[in-house]
C-alpha positions, 0 to 999 in steps of 0.5 A: 513528546510523542504527539509533538513528533507526530504533529511535526511530521504531519505539518511537514507532510501537509506543507509538502502536499500544499506545494504540489496541489494541482491547479483547477485548470492545470496546463498539461505538457503538450507531448502527453496529448500524443500518447496512447494508453500504453504510453501514458502507462509507461509515463505513470510507471516512471513517475511512481518509481520516483517515489516522493519526488514523483508525487507532483508529476503523478498528480498532474498526470492523474488529472490528465488521465482522468480527462482522457478517461472521461472522453474515451468512456463517453465514446465507449472506447475504454478497453480495461485490458489496456487501462488496468495498470493506469487504474492502479498506478494512479488510482489514489490520485484521481478525483473521487468521481473518476475513481467511482466511474472507473470501478463501475465500468471495470466491473461491468466490462470485466466482472459483471457476474461470477461466471465472468470472473471465472474466465479472467486470467490470474493477471487480470484478476490481480490487476483488477484487485490492486486497481480497486484497492487503489481506487478505494472502491471496496464494495465493488471489490467485495462483489467481485472477489469474496465469492470467488475467493471462497469457492475457487483455489485459483488464488493459491497460485498468486504471488505474495504481492497479489495475495496482499491486495486480495487480503486487503479487499477481503478485509474491507469486506468485514464479516462477508469476507471472513470465510475467504480470509480464513482460507487465505490465512491457512494458505499463507501460514502453510506457505510463507511462515515455514522458514526465514527464506519463505518469510523474506520472499514476501514484500514488507507491504504484503506482510503489513496487509496480512497482519492488519487484515487477518488480525481478527482471524489470528488467535493470541498464540498465533500472533505471538508465533508470527511476531517471533518468526518475523523478528527472527527472519529480519534481525538486522534493520540495517540490512533492509531497504528503508521502506522494508525496514519501516514496514517490518517494525510497523507490521510487528506493532500491528501484531502486538509486539510490545517490545518493538518500540524499545528495540527500534529506539535502541537500533536508532541510537546505534545506527545513522541509517534512519536519518536518510529515510523519507517522510513516509518511513519517518512517520512509521518510526514515529508511530512505532516509537509512540509505544516505547516509553522512557526507553525510547525518549532519546530516539524520539528526541532525535527523530524530532530533531531530524524532522525539524532539520529535514522538513521544517527549516528553510534552506 
């Protein structure tokens, strides 16, 4: 049953993706050609804010921006103080060659060495960190941020979202990032796990990054403490926005909460809120319910039915 649920959802997502594949020679709206970098950035924000409904536009815009980037780079006209947001907003949609070219140019111009890194503002550093994650360029991210995070305290003033992207980079650095990860773990534990208010100030996505990329630095007892505190801070799934609720149960599963599947199943049986969730959130539910055993059987059946009705039936 678990494999069926996940398989059905994967098919639905693949079908949706197939309908929004950008053509090899896409036709771009004429008005895009008059936009400067700031205008393209504003348009990207608009499309990203639309969530799943904006994915097709994000893909098309990324194809156009990739061409604009290549043309500007050929004339050495790329100013990363202007381009950084486009690196992160559309980073996952660019062709691999564009992702690699952007990251290399970013490093050469903004952070060729640690002295240059130390001169960047917090805002530049946070945007660079996020952009490199979105561009999937972790070797360059490690080269820029591992030594910096070990030897400075500048990141201690970052907000939880920025810390999440930094933890992501350091996690992908594997053993080289361990010392820096331990420093961040101490900071995060002392600042954001002190009480429910502090825990709730951290976006769900950041908690997921903290759990996933600091997992190896957490002792079993510490993981249990994190689970207990996160469960206490978010006792009511209905009070959370869909994505935050999905991140919450996903994070608990990553941390090893053996009861999260059964609790999520029980919540689903008494609430209709999850039926309005999108594909990404439903996929997280399917993952969490895969560990729920007999207690989650009814919820898995309901989820399978919802996926079939919402994504796999012609209307």
